[in-house]
Z-matrix of the N, CA and C atoms (Angstrom, degrees):
N
C 1 1.487
C 2 1.644 1 103.42
N 3 1.304 2 117.22 1 -43.03
C 4 1.497 3 120.19 2 -177.24
C 5 1.493 4 110.91 3 -60.34
N 6 1.284 5 118.64 4 -35.26
C 7 1.507 6 121.36 5 -178.88
C 8 1.579 7 105.78 6 -65.78
N 9 1.331 8 110.68 7 -42.69
C 10 1.509 9 113.59 8 -177.63
C 11 1.466 10 110.26 9 -66.20
N 12 1.316 11 122.63 10 -43.13
C 13 1.498 12 121.66 11 177.43
C 14 1.445 13 113.27 12 -66.18
N 15 1.314 14 120.90 13 -34.16
C 16 1.590 15 121.03 14 171.34
C 17 1.484 16 111.27 15 -60.28
N 18 1.321 17 118.23 16 -42.47
C 19 1.477 18 125.04 17 -177.87
C 20 1.502 19 107.74 18 -60.94
N 21 1.321 20 117.79 19 -52.00
C 22 1.452 21 123.71 20 -175.74
C 23 1.527 22 107.30 21 -66.46
N 24 1.337 23 124.07 22 -40.94
C 25 1.487 24 120.72 23 171.46
C 26 1.425 25 115.27 24 -56.19
N 27 1.332 26 118.06 25 -40.61
C 28 1.323 27 124.94 26 173.65
C 29 1.591 28 118.66 27 -60.09
N 30 1.379 29 109.52 28 -36.44
C 31 1.501 30 115.28 29 -178.12
C 32 1.556 31 104.74 30 -79.64
N 33 1.235 32 120.19 31 -26.12
C 34 1.487 33 118.41 32 -179.94
C 35 1.540 34 114.29 33 -70.23
N 36 1.414 35 112.82 34 -21.01
C 37 1.460 36 117.51 35 173.13
C 38 1.604 37 110.49 36 -91.56
N 39 1.326 38 120.22 37 40.60
C 40 1.424 39 125.47 38 -174.64
C 41 1.520 40 114.51 39 -65.02
N 42 1.288 41 115.03 40 -19.24
C 43 1.567 42 117.39 41 174.77
C 44 1.497 43 114.14 42 -60.57
N 45 1.362 44 115.43 43 -40.08
C 46 1.395 45 123.56 44 -176.27
C 47 1.568 46 112.94 45 -81.30
N 48 1.325 47 119.00 46 -6.49
C 49 1.391 48 123.68 47 176.43
C 50 1.440 49 115.11 48 -70.13
N 51 1.295 50 124.48 49 134.95
C 52 1.417 51 128.49 50 178.78
C 53 1.473 52 113.04 51 -84.18
N 54 1.383 53 120.86 52 -30.39
C 55 1.401 54 120.13 53 -178.87
C 56 1.552 55 103.97 54 -150.63
N 57 1.401 56 110.47 55 148.74
C 58 1.436 57 116.92 56 -179.68
C 59 1.538 58 115.39 57 -68.45
N 60 1.310 59 114.96 58 131.06
C 61 1.489 60 118.42 59 176.65
C 62 1.474 61 109.69 60 -132.95
N 63 1.435 62 118.13 61 107.09
C 64 1.320 63 118.47 62 -174.97
C 65 1.504 64 111.20 63 -73.81
N 66 1.264 65 120.75 64 144.74
C 67 1.527 66 128.09 65 179.79
C 68 1.395 67 108.04 66 -96.68
N 69 1.316 68 114.82 67 122.48
C 70 1.476 69 122.96 68 173.66
C 71 1.579 70 107.65 69 -106.20
N 72 1.410 71 112.96 70 130.50
C 73 1.454 72 114.98 71 175.74
C 74 1.518 73 106.01 72 -126.24
N 75 1.303 74 120.78 73 161.48
C 76 1.406 75 127.62 74 178.60
C 77 1.554 76 111.91 75 -84.02
N 78 1.311 77 110.34 76 174.91
C 79 1.403 78 119.47 77 -166.64
C 80 1.651 79 105.25 78 -68.42
N 81 1.298 80 119.21 79 -30.20
C 82 1.490 81 118.54 80 -177.28
C 83 1.522 82 109.29 81 -69.46
N 84 1.353 83 114.32 82 -43.59
C 85 1.465 84 115.19 83 177.23
C 86 1.475 85 113.99 84 -64.88
N 87 1.361 86 116.87 85 -35.57
C 88 1.516 87 125.63 86 -179.77
C 89 1.575 88 107.67 87 -63.22
N 90 1.274 89 114.43 88 -38.81
C 91 1.478 90 120.57 89 -179.44
C 92 1.586 91 111.07 90 -66.89
N 93 1.256 92 116.12 91 -35.18
C 94 1.478 93 120.39 92 177.47
C 95 1.374 94 120.39 93 -77.33
N 96 1.454 95 118.00 94 -11.70
C 97 1.413 96 122.53 95 176.91
C 98 1.466 97 111.33 96 -75.13
N 99 1.396 98 120.69 97 142.77
C 100 1.396 99 122.17 98 175.36
C 101 1.555 100 112.62 99 -60.54
N 102 1.284 101 114.17 100 133.84
C 103 1.511 102 121.32 101 -173.52
C 104 1.425 103 110.11 102 -58.67
N 105 1.415 104 120.95 103 -31.08
C 106 1.418 105 124.14 104 -178.87
C 107 1.507 106 112.03 105 -71.52
N 108 1.399 107 119.47 106 -11.52
C 109 1.471 108 117.98 107 -176.50
C 110 1.521 109 108.16 108 -107.57
N 111 1.359 110 119.08 109 3.27
C 112 1.440 111 117.31 110 -178.93
C 113 1.576 112 108.25 111 -118.49
N 114 1.330 113 108.64 112 127.07
C 115 1.578 114 118.16 113 177.55
C 116 1.607 115 105.61 114 -98.62
N 117 1.265 116 113.09 115 128.13
C 118 1.479 117 120.86 116 -177.18
C 119 1.662 118 110.56 117 -112.69
N 120 1.310 119 114.71 118 118.42
C 121 1.424 120 118.61 119 178.42
C 122 1.508 121 104.93 120 -100.89
N 123 1.265 122 114.26 121 116.11
C 124 1.567 123 126.21 122 -175.43
C 125 1.524 124 107.52 123 -95.93
N 126 1.348 125 116.38 124 92.99
C 127 1.420 126 126.60 125 -179.26
C 128 1.578 127 103.22 126 -85.24
N 129 1.373 128 114.46 127 150.02
C 130 1.493 129 118.08 128 174.52
C 131 1.556 130 114.42 129 -75.32
N 132 1.253 131 118.87 130 163.74
C 133 1.399 132 125.33 131 174.45
C 134 1.591 133 112.36 132 -50.63
N 135 1.233 134 120.60 133 136.66
C 136 1.382 135 135.96 134 5.74
C 137 1.547 136 115.45 135 -95.26
N 138 1.291 137 117.07 136 11.62
C 139 1.484 138 120.41 137 175.48
C 140 1.455 139 116.87 138 -75.71
N 141 1.268 140 119.97 139 153.97
C 142 1.478 141 124.64 140 -175.41
C 143 1.562 142 105.68 141 -95.46
N 144 1.365 143 112.50 142 157.49
C 145 1.587 144 113.09 143 174.29
C 146 1.548 145 104.53 144 -72.65
N 147 1.316 146 104.28 145 158.99
C 148 1.480 147 115.99 146 177.15
C 149 1.416 148 107.81 147 -118.84
N 150 1.323 149 121.68 148 143.87
C 151 1.410 150 128.55 149 177.57
C 152 1.456 151 113.30 150 -120.81
N 153 1.306 152 122.49 151 135.90
C 154 1.409 153 129.53 152 -177.76
C 155 1.408 154 112.78 153 -129.14
N 156 1.321 155 124.04 154 135.76
C 157 1.458 156 127.80 155 176.44
C 158 1.467 157 110.94 156 -89.26
N 159 1.254 158 120.45 157 123.35
C 160 1.529 159 128.17 158 175.53
C 161 1.540 160 105.95 159 -76.33
N 162 1.286 161 124.35 160 102.53
C 163 1.414 162 131.91 161 176.97
C 164 1.564 163 113.63 162 -66.05
N 165 1.289 164 114.08 163 -10.74
C 166 1.546 165 118.07 164 -172.89
C 167 1.522 166 94.97 165 -133.33
N 168 1.405 167 122.22 166 81.58
C 169 1.367 168 123.74 167 179.46
C 170 1.536 169 116.69 168 -70.99
N 171 1.367 170 116.17 169 -15.13
C 172 1.522 171 116.24 170 172.68
C 173 1.570 172 109.76 171 -73.75
N 174 1.230 173 116.14 172 -8.61
C 175 1.535 174 116.73 173 175.30
C 176 1.539 175 107.46 174 -107.27
N 177 1.407 176 117.14 175 111.88
C 178 1.363 177 126.04 176 -175.29
C 179 1.533 178 108.84 177 -73.71
N 180 1.309 179 121.46 178 131.58
C 181 1.437 180 131.76 179 174.19
C 182 1.442 181 116.80 180 -105.91
N 183 1.158 182 120.80 181 142.40
C 184 1.594 183 124.23 182 171.04
C 185 1.543 184 106.26 183 -135.64
N 186 1.343 185 114.22 184 160.41
C 187 1.479 186 124.95 185 174.00
C 188 1.484 187 114.42 186 -121.30
N 189 1.353 188 114.81 187 147.16
C 190 1.456 189 116.54 188 172.66
C 191 1.616 190 106.78 189 -76.40
N 192 1.186 191 116.70 190 133.53
C 193 1.496 192 120.53 191 -176.68
C 194 1.594 193 111.05 192 -75.71
N 195 1.254 194 114.00 193 -3.76
C 196 1.475 195 119.88 194 -178.89
C 197 1.546 196 111.04 195 -102.00
N 198 1.247 197 115.77 196 -46.85
C 199 1.496 198 111.77 197 179.80
C 200 1.448 199 111.91 198 -114.81
N 201 1.236 200 122.21 199 -0.97
C 202 1.484 201 124.52 200 177.17
C 203 1.441 202 118.13 201 68.86
N 204 1.310 203 119.13 202 17.75
C 205 1.508 204 122.45 203 178.43
C 206 1.569 205 107.12 204 -77.54
N 207 1.182 206 110.64 205 142.30
C 208 1.626 207 117.03 206 179.28
C 209 1.571 208 105.79 207 -94.64
N 210 1.207 209 105.89 208 138.12
C 211 1.583 210 115.71 209 177.96
C 212 1.557 211 108.10 210 -137.48
N 213 1.379 212 114.89 211 163.78
C 214 1.344 213 121.40 212 167.50
C 215 1.536 214 105.95 213 -66.83
N 216 1.389 215 118.49 214 134.95
C 217 1.436 216 118.96 215 -169.60
C 218 1.525 217 113.89 216 -63.29
N 219 1.313 218 115.89 217 -30.89
C 220 1.459 219 124.70 218 -173.35
C 221 1.605 220 104.20 219 -73.05
N 222 1.343 221 118.37 220 -41.81
C 223 1.395 222 124.82 221 -178.28
C 224 1.541 223 111.38 222 -66.00
N 225 1.291 224 116.85 223 -43.34
C 226 1.431 225 127.17 224 177.98
C 227 1.564 226 111.01 225 -59.73
N 228 1.308 227 108.49 226 -50.07
C 229 1.519 228 116.87 227 -179.46
C 230 1.488 229 107.19 228 -60.80
N 231 1.332 230 122.02 229 -49.55
C 232 1.487 231 126.07 230 179.12
C 233 1.521 232 111.97 231 -54.84
N 234 1.347 233 117.01 232 -45.09
C 235 1.400 234 117.08 233 177.05
C 236 1.583 235 114.79 234 -71.62
N 237 1.319 236 118.52 235 -26.15
C 238 1.403 237 119.20 236 173.03
C 239 1.643 238 111.32 237 -67.43
N 240 1.333 239 110.00 238 -38.96
C 241 1.432 240 122.27 239 178.73
C 242 1.534 241 112.82 240 -63.48
N 243 1.357 242 113.16 241 -51.93
C 244 1.461 243 121.06 242 -177.80
C 245 1.546 244 114.45 243 -72.73
N 246 1.360 245 111.19 244 -49.56
C 247 1.519 246 113.28 245 -167.46
C 248 1.666 247 107.90 246 -114.31
N 249 1.356 248 116.53 247 -3.71
C 250 1.439 249 116.44 248 174.04
C 251 1.475 250 107.72 249 63.89
N 252 1.279 251 122.25 250 25.93
C 253 1.453 252 121.04 251 -176.62
C 254 1.543 253 106.94 252 -156.91
N 255 1.370 254 114.73 253 161.41
C 256 1.501 255 118.61 254 171.37
C 257 1.533 256 106.61 255 -71.48
N 258 1.428 257 111.75 256 143.56
C 259 1.467 258 119.55 257 -179.21
C 260 1.424 259 114.23 258 -68.58
N 261 1.415 260 118.10 259 -20.56
C 262 1.473 261 123.00 260 -177.23
C 263 1.472 262 111.19 261 -97.04
N 264 1.283 263 121.00 262 -62.88
C 265 1.431 264 122.61 263 -172.82
C 266 1.564 265 112.86 264 -91.93
N 267 1.342 266 115.16 265 -5.03
C 268 1.473 267 121.97 266 177.73
C 269 1.413 268 120.09 267 56.14
N 270 1.471 269 117.83 268 19.07
C 271 1.377 270 129.73 269 177.53
C 272 1.588 271 104.13 270 -71.33
N 273 1.300 272 115.37 271 133.25
C 274 1.524 273 118.62 272 -170.73
C 275 1.648 274 105.72 273 -78.35
N 276 1.295 275 109.05 274 153.76
C 277 1.439 276 114.11 275 -178.81
C 278 1.567 277 115.06 276 -60.74
N 279 1.308 278 114.55 277 -30.70
C 280 1.415 279 123.68 278 178.81
C 281 1.522 280 111.59 279 -65.31
N 282 1.343 281 114.94 280 -41.18
C 283 1.437 282 120.43 281 -177.93
C 284 1.556 283 111.66 282 -75.90
N 285 1.322 284 114.42 283 -31.74
C 286 1.444 285 120.52 284 172.26
C 287 1.486 286 115.18 285 -60.32
N 288 1.457 287 113.43 286 -45.80
C 289 1.457 288 123.65 287 -179.01
C 290 1.512 289 106.69 288 -66.55
N 291 1.374 290 118.84 289 -43.66
C 292 1.456 291 117.46 290 -179.13
C 293 1.449 292 114.92 291 -58.78
N 294 1.425 293 113.19 292 -43.66
C 295 1.515 294 119.87 293 -179.91
C 296 1.597 295 110.19 294 -55.82
N 297 1.398 296 115.04 295 -42.10
C 298 1.395 297 124.20 296 179.85
C 299 1.486 298 111.08 297 -60.30
N 300 1.314 299 116.08 298 -39.75
C 301 1.499 300 119.04 299 -170.03
C 302 1.597 301 102.50 300 -78.79
N 303 1.223 302 117.99 301 -36.09
C 304 1.489 303 118.78 302 -178.15
C 305 1.485 304 113.08 303 -75.61
N 306 1.356 305 113.37 304 -29.86
C 307 1.637 306 113.93 305 -173.42
C 308 1.491 307 104.70 306 -91.99
């Protein structure tokens, strides 16, 4: 757990980093992370799921189940309510929900 906390603190100082270095963790560490801090992109077969850590957990993120774009949860919800579609891929909420029920 201490290793994980040191890594996260280092990531939070990203402004001082000279180059981007992705952090990869194993399944055990991923399981220990709070679910509210992990964003999961569910790609179709044969691609694997991708997991991202939200370094600002006070900002709630959500994804479109169709295009897997990440949005602020409030912004995505507002777009769904106003336009009934994803702001990026424009897939309607009804079609996204149908795909979830079928899959």
